[in-house]
MDTraj code that builds the backbone (N, CA, C; nanometers):
import mdtraj as md
import numpy as np

residues = "MET SER THR ALA ALA PHE VAL GLU ALA ALA ALA GLY SER ASP VAL LEU ASN VAL ILE ALA ALA PHE VAL GLY GLY ALA VAL ILE ALA GLY ALA LEU ILE TRP ALA VAL GLN PHE GLY MET ARG VAL ARG ASP ARG GLU LEU PRO ARG PRO ARG PRO GLU ASP GLN PRO SER LEU PRO SER THR GLY ALA ILE HIS GLU ILE ARG GLU MET ARG GLU PRO ASP GLU LEU PRO LEU ALA GLU GLN GLU ARG LEU MET PRO TYR GLN LEU HIS HIS SER GLY THR ARG ARG GLY LYS ASP GLN ASN ARG LYS ARG TRP LEU PRO GLY SER SER GLY GLY PHE GLY SER GLY GLY ILE GLY HIS VAL".split()
xyz = np.array([
    [13.7590, 12.8869, 17.8288],
    [13.9012, 12.9536, 17.8303],
    [14.0057, 12.9689, 17.9765],
    [14.1269, 12.9384, 17.9669],
    [14.1537, 12.9092, 18.0811],
    [14.2048, 13.0594, 18.1451],
    [14.2473, 13.0276, 18.2370],
    [14.2915, 13.1833, 18.3315],
    [14.4221, 13.2607, 18.2616],
    [14.4858, 13.1596, 18.2115],
    [14.6006, 13.2213, 18.1358],
    [14.5528, 13.2965, 18.0014],
    [14.4580, 13.2392, 17.9734],
    [14.3787, 13.3432, 17.8255],
    [14.3559, 13.4405, 17.8772],
    [14.2704, 13.4457, 18.0061],
    [14.2247, 13.5699, 18.0429],
    [14.3453, 13.6623, 18.0963],
    [14.4478, 13.6298, 18.1530],
    [14.5481, 13.7187, 18.1836],
    [14.6120, 13.7625, 18.0610],
    [14.6450, 13.6973, 17.9553],
    [14.7049, 13.7410, 17.8332],
    [14.6079, 13.8445, 17.7861],
    [14.4718, 13.7992, 17.7681],
    [14.3770, 13.9318, 17.7233],
    [14.4046, 14.0382, 17.8102],
    [14.3972, 14.0234, 17.9191],
    [14.3955, 14.1640, 18.0305],
    [14.5444, 14.2390, 18.0100],
    [14.6107, 14.1656, 18.0274],
    [14.7576, 14.2258, 17.9760],
    [14.7999, 14.3063, 17.8464],
    [14.6989, 14.2559, 17.7402],
    [14.7616, 14.2883, 17.6175],
    [14.6979, 14.4183, 17.5719],
    [14.7443, 14.4719, 17.4582],
    [14.6667, 14.5863, 17.4339],
    [14.5184, 14.5916, 17.3757],
    [14.4354, 14.4707, 17.3679],
    [14.3191, 14.4745, 17.3246],
    [14.2349, 14.4726, 17.5197],
    [14.2780, 14.5238, 17.5856],
    [14.2106, 14.5171, 17.7394],
    [14.0699, 14.6632, 17.7115],
    [14.0943, 14.7157, 17.6236],
    [13.9607, 14.7970, 17.6089],
    [13.8544, 14.7117, 17.5206],
    [13.8836, 14.6201, 17.4227],
    [13.7829, 14.5125, 17.3669],
    [13.7510, 14.4390, 17.4474],
    [13.8131, 14.3876, 17.5069],
    [13.7569, 14.3029, 17.6621],
    [13.6619, 14.3349, 17.7443],
    [13.6865, 14.4691, 17.7825],
    [13.6099, 14.5083, 17.8714],
    [13.4903, 14.5857, 17.8019],
    [13.5126, 14.6153, 17.6976],
    [13.3700, 14.6563, 17.6242],
    [13.2797, 14.5139, 17.5845],
    [13.3533, 14.4679, 17.5649],
    [13.2562, 14.3261, 17.5167],
    [13.2109, 14.2684, 17.6347],
    [13.2464, 14.2883, 17.7713],
    [13.2497, 14.2372, 17.9208],
    [13.0878, 14.3172, 17.9058],
    [13.1426, 14.4418, 17.9232],
    [13.0353, 14.5169, 17.9402],
    [12.8954, 14.5368, 17.8518],
    [12.9320, 14.5111, 17.7300],
    [12.7963, 14.4649, 17.6224],
    [12.7098, 14.3643, 17.6830],
    [12.7838, 14.2516, 17.7050],
    [12.7330, 14.1668, 17.7847],
    [12.6420, 14.1407, 17.9123],
    [12.6800, 14.2384, 17.9810],
    [12.6489, 14.2574, 18.1020],
    [12.5115, 14.3399, 18.0927],
    [12.5016, 14.4392, 17.9819],
    [12.3770, 14.5120, 17.9479],
    [12.3099, 14.4558, 17.8755],
    [12.3232, 14.3501, 17.7815],
    [12.2400, 14.2688, 17.7106],
    [12.1558, 14.1564, 17.8245],
    [12.2400, 14.1100, 17.9126],
    [12.1734, 14.0069, 18.0189],
    [12.0720, 14.1044, 18.1193],
    [12.1319, 14.2207, 18.1636],
    [12.0299, 14.3095, 18.2377],
    [11.9455, 14.3395, 18.1457],
    [11.9264, 14.3817, 18.0503],
    [11.7909, 14.3978, 17.9472],
    [11.6919, 14.2635, 17.9538],
    [11.7473, 14.1546, 17.9661],
    [11.6778, 14.0444, 17.9430],
    [11.6144, 14.0218, 18.0491],
    [11.6858, 14.0484, 18.1731],
    [11.5998, 14.0091, 18.3264],
    [11.5237, 14.1163, 18.3693],
    [11.5371, 14.2585, 18.3239],
    [11.4610, 14.3432, 18.3015],
    [11.2985, 14.3264, 18.2191],
    [11.3413, 14.2676, 18.1131],
    [11.2367, 14.2342, 18.0182],
    [11.1419, 14.1218, 18.1089],
    [11.2124, 14.0315, 18.1440],
    [11.1211, 13.9325, 18.2088],
    [11.0296, 13.9579, 18.2828],
    [11.1232, 14.0495, 18.3935],
    [11.0311, 14.1014, 18.5138],
    [10.9009, 14.1662, 18.4739],
    [10.9435, 14.2778, 18.3624],
    [10.8218, 14.3937, 18.3152],
    [10.7185, 14.2476, 18.2513],
    [10.7214, 14.1532, 18.2033],
    [10.6345, 14.0913, 18.1616],
    [10.5682, 14.0141, 18.2357],
    [10.6188, 13.9661, 18.3456],
    [10.5493, 13.9268, 18.4937],
    [10.4846, 14.0259, 18.5543],
    [10.5370, 14.1511, 18.5476],
    [10.4422, 14.2185, 18.5934],
    [10.3088, 14.2351, 18.5397],
    [10.3193, 14.2782, 18.3908],
    [10.2036, 14.2829, 18.3327],
    [10.1043, 14.1832, 18.3326],
    [10.1613, 14.0469, 18.3366],
    [10.1039, 13.9623, 18.3638],
    [9.9984, 13.9396, 18.4658],
    [10.0509, 14.0021, 18.5700],
    [9.9873, 13.9774, 18.6928],
    [9.8441, 14.0850, 18.6930],
    [9.8649, 14.1879, 18.6114],
    [9.7713, 14.2809, 18.6156],
    [9.6835, 14.2359, 18.5411],
    [9.6839, 14.1108, 18.4622],
    [9.5412, 14.1062, 18.3425],
    [9.4719, 14.0014, 18.4230],
    [9.3364, 14.0041, 18.3613],
    [9.2445, 13.9211, 18.3975],
    [9.2815, 13.7633, 18.4248],
    [9.1985, 13.7025, 18.5056],
    [9.2385, 13.5437, 18.5650],
    [9.1771, 13.4924, 18.4167],
    [9.2346, 13.3551, 18.3931],
    [9.2164, 13.2899, 18.2783],
    [9.1103, 13.2118, 18.3600],
    [9.0207, 13.1811, 18.2648],
    [8.8894, 13.1161, 18.2774],
    [8.8954, 12.9699, 18.2998],
    [8.8446, 12.9586, 18.4318],
    [8.8357, 12.7909, 18.4987],
    [8.7941, 12.7022, 18.4118],
    [8.7756, 12.5636, 18.3879],
    [8.7172, 12.4742, 18.2973],
    [8.5707, 12.4758, 18.3206],
    [8.5256, 12.5287, 18.4210],
    [8.3934, 12.5387, 18.4378],
    [8.3041, 12.6531, 18.3673],
    [8.3857, 12.7532, 18.3624],
    [8.3503, 12.8690, 18.2634],
    [8.3568, 12.8405, 18.1118],
    [8.4180, 12.7509, 18.0630],
    [8.4474, 12.7096, 17.9117],
    [8.2833, 12.6670, 17.8599],
    [8.2841, 12.7094, 17.7472],
    [8.1603, 12.6490, 17.6792],
    [8.1259, 12.5412, 17.6672],
    [8.0038, 12.4815, 17.6609],
    [7.9501, 12.3224, 17.6708],
    [7.8833, 12.2915, 17.5530],
    [7.8626, 12.1450, 17.5471],
    [7.7618, 12.0944, 17.4558],
    [7.6515, 12.1802, 17.5117],
    [7.5302, 12.1801, 17.4078],
    [7.3683, 12.1880, 17.4632],
    [7.3335, 12.0382, 17.5074],
    [7.2493, 12.0227, 17.5664],
    [7.1840, 11.9141, 17.6187],
    [7.1435, 11.8272, 17.5154],
    [7.1022, 11.9090, 17.3879],
    [7.0295, 11.8226, 17.2763],
    [7.1501, 11.7497, 17.2008],
    [7.2743, 11.7962, 17.2235],
    [7.3545, 11.7457, 17.1467],
    [7.4362, 11.8326, 17.0539],
    [7.5193, 11.7683, 16.9572],
    [7.5984, 11.8669, 16.8811],
    [7.4917, 11.9402, 16.7913],
    [7.5425, 12.0292, 16.7346],
    [7.4535, 12.0857, 16.6119],
    [7.5280, 12.0297, 16.5047],
    [7.4330, 12.0174, 16.4075],
    [7.4786, 11.9494, 16.3092],
    [7.4766, 12.0579, 16.1676],
    [7.5434, 12.0385, 16.0808],
    [7.5326, 12.1191, 15.9610],
    [7.4213, 12.0685, 15.8742],
    [7.3572, 12.2373, 15.8155],
    [7.2179, 12.1988, 15.7344],
    [7.2732, 12.2608, 15.6237],
    [7.2442, 12.1695, 15.4871],
    [7.2930, 12.2398, 15.3763],
    [7.1834, 12.2296, 15.2837],
    [7.1523, 12.3382, 15.2299],
    [7.0735, 12.4054, 15.1275],
    [7.1032, 12.4545, 15.0138],
    [7.0414, 12.4834, 14.9171],
    [7.0885, 12.5578, 14.7952],
    [7.0059, 12.6885, 14.7890],
    [7.0798, 12.7842, 14.7802],
    [7.0031, 12.9452, 14.7839],
    [7.0205, 12.9995, 14.6780],
    [6.9156, 13.1009, 14.6585],
    [6.9166, 13.1443, 14.5089],
    [6.9139, 13.3140, 14.5489],
    [6.9389, 13.3705, 14.4468],
    [6.9457, 13.5501, 14.5231],
    [6.8158, 13.5805, 14.4994],
    [6.7673, 13.7148, 14.5656],
    [6.6522, 13.7673, 14.5546],
    [6.6490, 13.8496, 14.4601],
    [6.5427, 13.8813, 14.3787],
    [6.5287, 13.9809, 14.2869],
    [6.4906, 14.1203, 14.3333],
    [6.5854, 14.2168, 14.3024],
    [6.5232, 14.3348, 14.3587],
    [6.4180, 14.3883, 14.2982],
    [6.3149, 14.4456, 14.3883],
    [6.1963, 14.4859, 14.3211],
    [6.2067, 14.5945, 14.2527],
    [6.0963, 14.6005, 14.1504],
    [6.1305, 14.7329, 14.0473],
    [6.0538, 14.8537, 14.1441],
    [6.1233, 14.9850, 14.1563],
    [6.0727, 15.0459, 14.2200],
    [5.9627, 15.1835, 14.1542],
    [5.8536, 15.1992, 14.2419],
    [5.7888, 15.2905, 14.1653],
    [5.8715, 15.4262, 14.1737],
    [5.8965, 15.4495, 14.2915],
    [5.9796, 15.5580, 14.3139],
    [6.1261, 15.6227, 14.2354],
    [6.1629, 15.6962, 14.3008],
    [6.3096, 15.6974, 14.2503],
    [6.4246, 15.5944, 14.2697],
    [6.3752, 15.5773, 14.4200],
    [6.4881, 15.4596, 14.4382],
    [6.4525, 15.4053, 14.5759],
    [6.5286, 15.3026, 14.5985],
    [6.4648, 15.1995, 14.7230],
    [6.5757, 15.2351, 14.8430],
    [6.5461, 15.2646, 14.9455],
    [6.6239, 15.2931, 15.0473],
    [6.6541, 15.1313, 15.1291],
    [6.7496, 15.1354, 15.1886],
    [6.7904, 15.0234, 15.2755],
    [6.7035, 14.9442, 15.3863],
    [6.6446, 15.0497, 15.4324],
    [6.5144, 15.0090, 15.5199],
    [6.4167, 14.9079, 15.4662],
    [6.3900, 14.9535, 15.2948],
    [6.2683, 14.8834, 15.2564],
    [6.3180, 14.7811, 15.1785],
    [6.4315, 14.7079, 15.2333],
    [6.4869, 14.5776, 15.1867],
    [6.4949, 14.5120, 15.3250],
    [6.4793, 14.3573, 15.3423],
    [6.4944, 14.2841, 15.3876],
    [6.6209, 14.2298, 15.4122],
    [6.6616, 14.2000, 15.5467],
    [6.8150, 14.1788, 15.5744],
    [6.8812, 14.0749, 15.4822],
    [6.8294, 13.9894, 15.4575],
    [6.8809, 13.8683, 15.3779],
    [6.8736, 13.8939, 15.2017],
    [7.0068, 13.8658, 15.1542],
    [6.9798, 13.8955, 15.0138],
    [6.9835, 13.7616, 14.9308],
    [6.9824, 13.6521, 14.9771],
    [6.9189, 13.5331, 14.9156],
    [6.8010, 13.4735, 15.0004],
    [6.7613, 13.3751, 14.9228],
    [6.6291, 13.2886, 14.9988],
    [6.6668, 13.1212, 14.9668],
    [6.5846, 13.0643, 15.0611],
    [6.5804, 12.9150, 15.0010],
    [6.5312, 12.9193, 14.8916],
    [6.5805, 12.8036, 14.7708],
    [6.5827, 12.7835, 14.6095],
    [6.4807, 12.6803, 14.6679],
    [6.3858, 12.7079, 14.5440],
    [6.2917, 12.5700, 14.5041],
    [6.3707, 12.4438, 14.4602],
    [6.4518, 12.4061, 14.3946],
    [6.5299, 12.3279, 14.3533],
    [6.6492, 12.2705, 14.4593],
    [6.6604, 12.2078, 14.5536],
    [6.7596, 12.1571, 14.6604],
    [6.8452, 12.0423, 14.5966],
    [6.8183, 11.9996, 14.4584],
    [6.9157, 11.9282, 14.4343],
    [7.0785, 11.9801, 14.3805],
    [7.1713, 11.9402, 14.4039],
    [7.2979, 11.9843, 14.3655],
    [7.3070, 12.0394, 14.2575],
    [7.3626, 12.0954, 14.2034],
    [7.4184, 12.1140, 14.0639],
    [7.5298, 12.0530, 14.0378],
    [7.5262, 11.9764, 13.8988],
    [7.6380, 11.8881, 13.9004],
    [7.7083, 11.9577, 13.7407],
    [7.8243, 11.9170, 13.7332],
    [7.8691, 11.9576, 13.5712],
    [7.8104, 11.8347, 13.4859],
    [7.8073, 11.8902, 13.3728],
    [7.7337, 11.7938, 13.2643],
    [7.8543, 11.7321, 13.2126],
    [7.8050, 11.6105, 13.1679],
    [7.8995, 11.5156, 13.1140],
    [7.9468, 11.5702, 12.9952],
    [8.0971, 11.5569, 12.9941],
    [8.1656, 11.5852, 12.8615],
    [8.2452, 11.7275, 12.8657],
    [8.1495, 11.8259, 12.9971],
    [8.2283, 11.9361, 13.0355],
    [8.3750, 11.9431, 13.0538],
    [8.4139, 12.0834, 13.0660],
    [8.5373, 12.0396, 13.1480],
    [8.5359, 12.0621, 13.3078],
    [8.6460, 12.0536, 13.3615],
    [8.6314, 12.0943, 13.5244],
    [8.6523, 12.2129, 13.5284],
    [8.7410, 12.2509, 13.6668],
    [8.7697, 12.3947, 13.7005],
    [8.8701, 12.4483, 13.6139],
    [8.9067, 12.5649, 13.5916],
    [9.0112, 12.6522, 13.5112],
    [9.1305, 12.5907, 13.5719],
    [9.2025, 12.5562, 13.4453],
    [9.3482, 12.4712, 13.4729],
    [9.3404, 12.3469, 13.5147],
    [9.2227, 12.2609, 13.4893],
    [9.2654, 12.1107, 13.5568],
    [9.3153, 12.0197, 13.4444],
    [9.3192, 12.0880, 13.3392],
    [9.4260, 11.9972, 13.1980],
    [9.3384, 11.9008, 13.1263],
    [9.1725, 11.9535, 13.1398],
    [9.1002, 11.8835, 13.0547],
    [9.1041, 11.9486, 12.9216],
    [9.0130, 11.8645, 12.8650],
    [9.0224, 11.9049, 12.6995],
    [8.9350, 12.0308, 12.6747],
    [8.8405, 12.0641, 12.7698],
    [8.7419, 12.1913, 12.7833],
    [8.5868, 12.1206, 12.7026],
    [8.5328, 12.2425, 12.7038],
    [8.4155, 12.1779, 12.6796],
    [8.3749, 12.1800, 12.5040],
    [8.3182, 12.0196, 12.4748],
    [8.3357, 11.9933, 12.3429],
    [8.1950, 11.9872, 12.2865],
])
top = md.Topology()
chain = top.add_chain()
for i, resn in enumerate(residues, 1):
    res = top.add_residue(resn, chain, resSeq=i)
    for name in ("N", "CA", "C"):
        top.add_atom(name, md.element.get_by_symbol(name[0]), res)
traj = md.Trajectory(xyz[None], top)
């Protein structure tokens, strides 16, 4: 805007609108400056970031690879008393299966639900 436009806006009846817009912009700018300073103060109070030597590293034996095994559920033992308590069971609900061959679909059977196949025939 040129200075003539500012003079015309100040001389007109819309002086209050121009002043309100200026004050509103100043309030928003002040709030943004305050928010940045507040964020800087909060960041200064935080713990320092870890150094590169503090980061985890690979073990001396190298990378750990995935172990794939077939699991089968443990059957709950039949209780002679009224009920089994949690401390009478071991921590895992599965055990390593005897058959470690991966189960495959039978020939002629369908795939997953909604795959568009003809289904099990």
